[in-house]
N, C-alpha and C positions, 0 to 999 in steps of 0.2 A: 521153404519159404512160401507166404502168401502174401500178395500184393493187395492193398485195397484203396481205391482211389474216389473219393467223394466228389459230388458235384451239387449245384442246386441251391447253394448258399446265396445269401443278399440280403437286401433291404426290402423290409416289408412293413406295411403300416398296420398299427394295431386293428385286430378284427380281419385281416387278410390271411391268405393261404400261401403256403409255400411247400415245395416238395423236394425233398433231397434223395439222392441216388447213390449207390456205393458199387462200384464194379469190384468183384474179386478175380483174381488170377492167380495162378502158380500152383502149387501141391496141395490140393485141397482133398481131404479124404475123410472117412466117417460120417458120422451124423453131427455133423459140426452146427453149432448155434451160430447165428449172426445177430447183430443188433446195433444200437445207436445209443452213445452216451454224450453228455454234454458238459461243458465247463465253463462257468460265468466267472467274470473278473474278480478275483478275491476269495473264490468259493471252490470246493472240492468237486472233483470229477462226479457226476451222478447219473445213474441209469435212465433212459429215457425209454427204451424199449428193446426187447429181444424177441426173436422168433426161432423156433426150433426147425430141425431139418423137415420134419412133418408137418409145419405151418402153422404151430400153435403159438400164439402171441403171448407177451407178457409185458406189462408196461409198469412204469415207476409210479409211486405214490402222488406224485405232483403232477401228473400228465391230466388227470380229469378228464379223459375219454375224448380230448380233442385230437388225438394224435393217432394214426393207424400205420402200422407196419406191415410190410408184404415182402415176399421174396419170390424170385424167378430162377429156378433150377437150370433153367436152358441156357439163360444169358448170365447166370452167376451174379444176380444183382438183388441188392436189399433196399427197399426204398421207405421213406418215412414221409407220410402225408401229415402236414400239420396246419390245422383249422383254427379260425378264431384266435389267431395270435395275440399274445399279450406281451408287453414290455419286458415283464420278467423272464421271457424265454429267449432272451439276447443272450448268446453264448457261442462258443465255439462246439460244434457238433462233430463227434468222432463216430466213425464206423469202426465195428469190433467183430472178429472171428474168434471163435474158442471152440475147441474140440479137447476135452480132458484138460489137461495142464497147458496145453498148447494155446497160445493167444497172440493175436496181431492186432495192430490198431493202424487206422488211416492216419493221415496228417492233419485231419480236419478242415471242416468249412465254416465259415463265420455266418451267423445268422443274426441279424439285427432288426427288431422289431421297435419301430418308432411310435410315439404317442399321439 
């Protein structure tokens, strides 16, 4: 089992910045990938960003270079720096752990961007 606990969500004005963090604990092994997904009301969950064990990031098509994902192996955390926020970024953001067919999700943290 792997436990993922997100933090850092909240209310931010359009154009502002917000940093999400996810602390992972439990039986992590292998070259696992960590990432962030989001789900807005009435929409499907979509990819925000992932980062490989070696630190290679990948971003969803809608991110437009305003977000930066990073990970810290010492503290087993993955972070998402979100800049130039837009109201359409309002969603619940979920932390994700993936190694092969094994996948875990955090409970999510709400991000609300006001116009």
